[in-house]
C-alpha positions in Angstrom: 21.7 -18.5 -37.9 21.0 -15.1 -39.6 24.0 -12.9 -38.8 22.4 -10.1 -40.8 19.5 -9.8 -38.2 21.9 -8.0 -35.8 23.1 -5.7 -38.6 19.4 -5.0 -39.5 18.6 -4.2 -35.9 21.5 -1.8 -35.7 20.4 -0.1 -38.9 16.8 0.2 -37.7 18.0 1.7 -34.4 20.2 4.2 -36.3 17.3 5.1 -38.5 15.3 5.9 -35.4 18.2 7.7 -33.8 18.6 10.1 -36.7 14.8 10.6 -37.0 14.7 11.5 -33.3 17.5 14.1 -33.7 14.9 16.3 -35.4 17.5 18.4 -37.1 20.1 18.4 -34.3 23.6 17.4 -35.3 24.7 13.9 -34.5 27.6 13.4 -32.1 29.8 10.6 -31.0 27.8 7.9 -32.8 30.6 5.4 -33.0 31.1 5.3 -29.2 27.4 5.4 -28.6 26.7 2.4 -30.8 29.7 0.5 -29.6 28.8 0.9 -25.9 25.2 0.0 -26.6 26.2 -3.3 -28.2 29.4 -4.2 -26.4 28.1 -4.2 -22.8 25.2 -6.6 -23.4 27.4 -8.8 -25.6 30.0 -9.1 -22.8 27.3 -9.7 -20.2 25.6 -12.4 -22.3 28.9 -14.2 -23.1 30.1 -14.1 -19.5 26.8 -15.6 -18.4 27.0 -18.2 -21.2 30.6 -19.1 -20.1 29.5 -19.4 -16.5 31.6 -16.5 -15.4 34.8 -18.1 -16.8 36.8 -15.3 -18.3 39.1 -17.6 -20.2 36.2 -19.4 -21.8 34.5 -16.1 -22.6 37.6 -14.6 -24.1 37.9 -17.7 -26.3 34.2 -17.4 -27.4 34.8 -13.8 -28.2 38.1 -14.5 -29.9 39.9 -11.8 -27.8 42.7 -11.8 -25.4 41.7 -12.5 -21.8 43.4 -9.3 -20.6 41.4 -7.3 -23.2 38.2 -9.0 -21.8 39.2 -8.1 -18.2 39.8 -4.5 -19.3 36.4 -4.3 -21.0 34.6 -5.9 -18.0 36.1 -3.3 -15.8 35.2 -0.5 -18.2 31.5 -1.6 -18.1 31.6 -2.5 -14.4 30.6 -6.1 -15.2 31.4 -8.6 -12.5 
């Protein structure tokens, strides 16, 4: 598995983002990137885990309560 493919995709997206700014100052990039990546990650892992939060938390290597908080934050059922 090529873990760098994801990093390369993020870099390419950021290149395009900065190009699209067309001279405007960037703002809140960290939160933007995190939310763009974190929500689909959580959705995918929850589906992979069959909706089992404990299993998903284990796959993500995060605490189940942290997962629950993030699921609520992104309104993921």
